[in-house]
N, C-alpha and C positions, 0 to 999 in steps of 0.2 A: 604759707603754702600757696603755690600757684599751679594747681593741676591743669588748668586750662592752657597755660603757657607751655607746660610739658607736653600736653596732647598736641598742641599746634606744632611743636618742634618735631615730635615723632612722626607726624603726618606730612611734614615738609622735608623733601629730599635734601635740600641745601642745608637746612639746620641739622638734619640727622647725620649727614656726612661730616659736617664741621664738628659737632659735639662728639661723634664717635671717634674721629681722629684725635681730638683733644683727650678723650678718655684713654685711648691707646697709648698716647705719649706719656700721660701720667702713669699708666700701668707699666710702660717700658722702663721708666726711671725707677719705679718702685721695685720692679723685678730685679734689676741689677743690684740694688741695695739688699733686698730681701733674700736673694739667692746666696749672697755671701754670708748673711746672718744664718740662713738655714743650713748651709754647708758646714759652718763652724759648729753649730749645735748638733747636727747629725753625727759628726765625727768625734768631737771633743766633749759633747754633752754640756757645753758652756753657753749660756745666754749672754752674748757680748753686748751689754748695754751701752758700750762706747762706740758701737758701730755707726751711729749717726754722725758722730764727730769725725770719723774717718771719711765719710761723705763730704762733710764740711771742709776738711783739710784738702781733699781732692779738688774741690771747686777753687779754693784759694791758690793751690799750687798750679792749677791749670791757668788761672788768670796771670800769675807771675811769668810762667813759661811763654804764654801767648804774647804778653807785652814785650818779652825779650826777643822772641823769634818771629812773631807775626804769623805763626803756623799753628792752626788748630790741631793738626795731627800730632805735632810735637807736644802741644799742650796736653792732649789726652793721654799720650804715652807717658809723658813726664809725670802727670798726676797719678796715673795708675801704678807706675813703677815706684814712685816716691812713697805713696801710701802703703804699697805692698811691703816695702823695706821697713817703714815705721811699724807696720803690723807685726812683722817678724820680731823686731826689737821688743815691742810691747808684750808679745806672747812669751818670748824666751826669758825676759827679765822679771815679768810681773804675773801674767795670767797663769803660767805653768805652776806657780806656787800655790794657786788656789784650786787646782783641779781636784775634784772629788770632795771639796769642802762644802760647807753650807752655802746655799744660794745667796744668802745675805752677805757673806764675805766677798763673793764674786761681784755682787752689786756695788759694794762699797769701793772696791778697786776700780771698777769701770766708771762709777760716778765721780771718783776723784780725777780720773783722766778727762772726763767731760768738762769739769771745771778748769782743769789745767790747760786743755787745748783751747777752750774759749778765751782764756786770758792770753795765751800765746798769740792767738789770732788778733786780739786787740792790740798787743804790743807790736807785732810785725806789720799788720795791714791796717790797723786802726779800727775804731768802733763804728764808723759810718757805713752806710749801704754802698756797695760797689757793684759794678756791672761790667761784664766782658763786652757785651754787644755782639751782634751777629757777625761771625767771620765772613770775609769777603767772598769766600768760595761758595757760601750759601745765600748770598744776596742776589737771588735770581727770582724771576716772577713765579708765583705759586701755581700749582696745578688746580684746575677747577673740575670737580666731579659732581655732576648733578646740581650745579650751582653752588656747591660747597667749596670752601677754600682749604687747600692742603699745602702748607708751606714746604719747601724743599727740605729744610732742616728736619721737619717732622718725619718725612719719609726716611731720611738718613738715620734718625733715632730708632725707628721701627726696624729697619734692616739690621742695625747693629744689635738690637735686643734679640731678634730672632736668631741671628748668627751665633750669639753667645749662648743662647738657650740650646741650640743644636750642638754646639761644641761641648757644653757641659754634659749633655745627654750622651754624646758619643764617648767622651773621656771616661765618665763614671761607669758607663755600661759595657764598653767594648775594648778597653785598653788595660794593660797590666797595672798602670798607675791607678786606674779606677777600681780594679779588683783589690789592690792593696788598701786603698782608702776605705772601701766598703768593708773589708776584713777588719781594719782597725776600728771602724765604727761598731761592728758586731761584737768583737772580742779582742781588745787591745793586748791582753795578757798572752793569749795564744798566738797572736800575730807577732809579738815580740819574741816568743819562744821559738818561732820559725826562722829567726835571724833577721827580721826586718826592724830597722831603726824607727820605732814609733815616734820618738822625739822629732825626727826629721819629717815624718808624716804630719805630725801636729803643726810644726812650723810652716810646712808647705800649704796646709789647708788654711791656716790663719793668713798666710801671705796671699792666697787666692781670694779669700774673702775681702782682704784689704784692697786688692787690685780691683775687684768688682765695685767696691764702694767708692774708691778713688775715681774710677772711670765714670761711674754714675754722676759724681760731683762735677767732673769735667764736662760731661754731656749736658748737664743742667745749667752750667755757667752762662751759655749764650741766651737762655730763655728765662732765667730766674736771677733775681738780685741776691747778693751775698751779704751776710752779716753774721757777727758772732752769735752762736746759739742756733744757727739755721739747721743744724743736724737733729734737733730735738723733735721737730714736727714730723720729719720723714722717718725718724726712729719709731715713733708711735705707729705710723701708718705701716711701716715694715713689719712690726710685730703683729699687727692685725692681719696682714697678708700672710705671714708665716703661720699663724694660728689657723686661718681659714684654709690654707692649702694643705696643712699638716706639718707638724714640726719635723724637720729633717728631710722633707720632700722638695727637691728643686723643681720638679714638674708641677707640684702643687703650688709652689711659690709663683710660678708663671700664671697659672689659672687664677689664683687669688689676687695677684697684682692687676690683671686685666679686669677682673670683676670690680675691684675697688676703684680703679681708674674710671670705669664707666659710671659707677655710682656717684663719684665726685663730679664728673662732667655733666651728666643729666640732672643730678641732684641740685646743682647750682642754678638750674632753671626752674625745676618743679618745687623744690623745698630748700631755698637758699639758706634759711636759718637752721636747718636740721641736717646739713650735709655730714658733719662730724658724727652726729647721733645715728644717722643712717648707716655709716660704716660699722659702728659698734653693734647696731641692731642686726646687720647682716652677719657679723661674727657670732653673736649670741645665737641666732637662728641656726646657723650651720653647726655650732657646737652642740646644740640641743638635739639636732637630727643625727649628727655624726661626730661624736666627741673627738675622734682622732683627726678631724679635718677632712677636706674633700678627697685628697689623695694620700693621706697619712696612713701609716700601718696601725692596725688594731693592736693594743697591748696584749702581750702573751698572757694566758691564764696562769 
């Protein structure tokens, strides 16, 4: 524990800006993964334990497209759409068969795909660590705010995360598609009786979740190394974010992701050996005070 170093950082504008920016970046990536996880759970009632592997797949697809085109935009779009397509196939052929079954059965199906995708990555891309490197478009001098360093790519990540959060909020709250998705989440049987193809809704939601996970992997590729199994750690953190924000709440996922990002960033200075424990401690504290999560709905009596 280094409380004095944490205090020095908090009272220093440059350190405060740098660590806050780092925390927001961690939170932005976590939000993109956790938003898809939350969306799938909120509509389908399925905890997709393979969601971290979709993030991993997105990172590797982005690397492949980037090497072929030298365009980060093409890499991000290719990764997002590629993972979305895989998510649809995964949902239609496998996950739909375990809807409404025991959670253990869902876990076994997802865990099987975690192992399968890890081995596929080893076969296709190899087992060594890989790195995309920073795209040329973002190799610009960083911004300095109060003496703190803010890289250009970090600003880009934050803008993308905010834009996606606003887009999800608008689509789910103010469009016909959003109303259908919310109706399917509340009562799939009645929604189907009204002539709406709920199978199509389920596939679309799973595709959207895959798109967000793949996009998160692509955005993480320039700043994080890639290796088989890289999806496991972010899966755990995403579950923490989802539980803290409230299962099924996209806005809660945003708040939870930013909270965990800041805990990780400042925790690495104040208590470097207890960062993981601090995240779980925050989750436990919030669940004790509000079992449904920060923005989750209270269970009906």
